N, C-alpha and C positions, 0 to 999 in steps of 0.2 A: 383911599387905596383902590387900585384897579379891581374890576370884578372878574369873576370866573364864570364863564357862560358855556352852555351847550346849545347848539342850534341844529335844526333840520335832522333830528335824530328820530328815525322811524322805528316803531315797534308794532308787532301784531297785537290784536286785542287780547291775546293770552300772554303778552309781555316779552316776546322774543324779538331781539334786535338783529339776529342773523339766524340762518338755518343750520342744520347739521350737515357736515361733509364739506367744509370749505376747502377750496383748492385754487390753483392758478386758473383753472377753467371755470370754476364756480365760486367766486369770492364771497357770495352770500349763501353758499351752501344750497340746500334743497329749496330755500326760499326764492332762489334765482333773483329776478328783478321785481318780484311782487311787492316788496316793501317800498319801492321808490316809483315804480311805473304809474300808479294811479294818480299821483299828485306832483311829483318833483320833476320828472323828465320833460314835462310839457311847459315848464315855467321859463320865463325869460332869463332867470338866474342860471339855470342849468344850460340853456342854449348859449348863453354868453361864455360859459366855461368851455363849451365846445367850439367857440369861435364864431358863433352865429349871432343874429340880432332879432330873431323872431321869438315867439313864445307867448304864453298867456299873461294877463295882468290881474287875475282874480285873487281870491283869498289865499290860495296856495302860494302864489307869487309874493303876496304881501309878507308872508312869514318867511319864505325861502330867501328873500332878498336881504333880510336882516343879518345874515350869517357873517358878513364881513365888516359891518359898520363898527368902527371903534376898536377893532381887533388888532393887537400888536404882535401876537404869537399864538401858536397852537400847540397843544400837547396831544399826541396820539400814541396808541399802543403799537408794538411791532407788527401785530396782526393786521392793522390797517395799512401799514407801509408796504407789506408784501407777504407772500405765502411761506417764506423760509422760516425754519425753526433752528434753534441751537446755534453753534458757531457759523459765521458767515462763510458760505461756500461759493457765493457768487456776488462779489462786491460791484459787479457791473450793473446789478439791479438798482434802478433809481426810483422805484415806486411805480404805482399804477398810472401815473399822470403824464409821463413823458418828460421832455426836456424843459417844459415851461408849466409847472404845476399851478393850480389855481390859487394857491395860498398867498404868494407874494409877501410873505412874512417869514421870520424864523419859525421852524417847527421842531419841537422837542419830541424825539421818538424814544419811548421806554423800551429798553432791551437789557437783558443780562449780558450782552456781548457788545459793549461800546466799540465804535469805529470812528475814523476821522470825519470831520464835518463835510457834508456833501453840499456843494454850492451849485445851484441850477439857475436857469434864466428867470427873469421877472422878480428877482429879489428873494426867492425861496431858498432857505438854507436849512438842511436837516442836521440836527444835533442829536447824536445817539448817546443816551445816558442810562446808567443803571442806578435808579433812585426810587425811593418811596414817593407817594403822591405829594407830600408837603415839600420835599426836597426838589422834586421836578418842577413844582409850581414856583419855587424860588428862582430856579434857573430861567424858567419861561418869563417871569416878571422882569427879570433883569434884561432879557432880550427884547421884551415888549416896549421898553422905554416909556412906561407910565400908562400905556393903553391896556385894554382888557385882554384876558387870556381865554381862548376857546379850547374846551375839551372836545376833541374831534371824534373820539371813539377808538377802538370798537367798544363792544358791550362791556367787556371786563374792565376796561379803562374808565369808562363813565361810572360804572358801579363802584370802583375803588375810590373815586373822588367823592361820590355821594356818601359812601361809608365813612370817609374821613371828614365829612361835613365841610367840604371845600367849595361846593357849588353855590353860587349866588342866584343864578337864573338859568332855567332849562326850558327849551322848546322841544316838546315831543310831538311827533306826528303819529297818531294812533290809527293804523291802517286796518280796515275791516276784513282781515284774513286771520285764520287760525293756523299756526305753524305746528304746534304740538311738541316740537323738539328743536334743539339748537342752544343758543346762549340767551338766558332769561335775564333781563335787566333787573328785575325785582328780587332775585334770589338773595336772601339774607338781609333784606331791607324792610322788613315788616315795621309798619308805623312811621315810615319816613315822611308821610304826608303831613304829619304834625309839625314839621319844621318849615313848611312852605305854605304860601297862599296859592291856590290853584285856580286858574281860569281856563275855560274851554270855548272854542269856536268851531262850528262845523262847516265843512266845505262841500260844495256840490260834487266833488270827486268821491265823497264818502268818507274822507279822512277827517278826524277830529284833531284840531291843533290845541294842545295843552301848553299853557305857560305856567311854569312853577317858579315862584319868586320867594326868596328867603323871607320868612315871616319876621 
C-alpha cells in the first residue's frame, strides 16, 4: 500500500509549526518567515517553485528535494489553503500559489464547507471535503493512483494524522528559534516517539533535519 508522508515541515525548537496571529498579511503569524528562511528559501527546490534555476545543493536541499518524489496526492487543512474561515465568502480565492501551484497533483483540502473541485494549471486540482483523517486519506489514495500521499499541513492537520496513527514517514526541520506561542505540533502527542525510529542530521544553516520512520 502507498505510504503517508510529511516533508519539509518546519518547527521551532519549542515545537511550534506556526506563530500566533495568522492572517492574509502574515500567513505564519508572528513567526513570519523565520521557520523557513534559514534553510528552505535558499534551496534549488524553493527557487524552482518560484520559476528560477539557482539555489544551494547542500544538506538542506537534499532534504527539501524529496518532497515530490513518488507523491500522487496531498492532503492539507483549509488553513494552509487560505485565510478564510467559515462559509466561503470569496470563491475567487485559489490559494496562496496563483494559477500554477507547485503541487501538480490532486490536493484534498479539509474543510467543514465543501465546494466544487478547483482545477488549475499544471495538473493541480483542489478537492474540498469534510472528512475525518482516515476518510480523507481514502479519498486521497484513490486520487493518487497507487503513489504516496503527502500530508502538507498546517500544524493541526499533521497533528490529527499523527494522532490517528496514519503517518508512515515524517521529515521535520527543527529550526533554532523559540516562538513561545502559536500552534504546537506536539500538543496531545506525549510518547509518540515510541511509534517511530528517529534519525537526525544537522545542517550548517543551524537546522536539524529529523526523519521519523514508522517502527
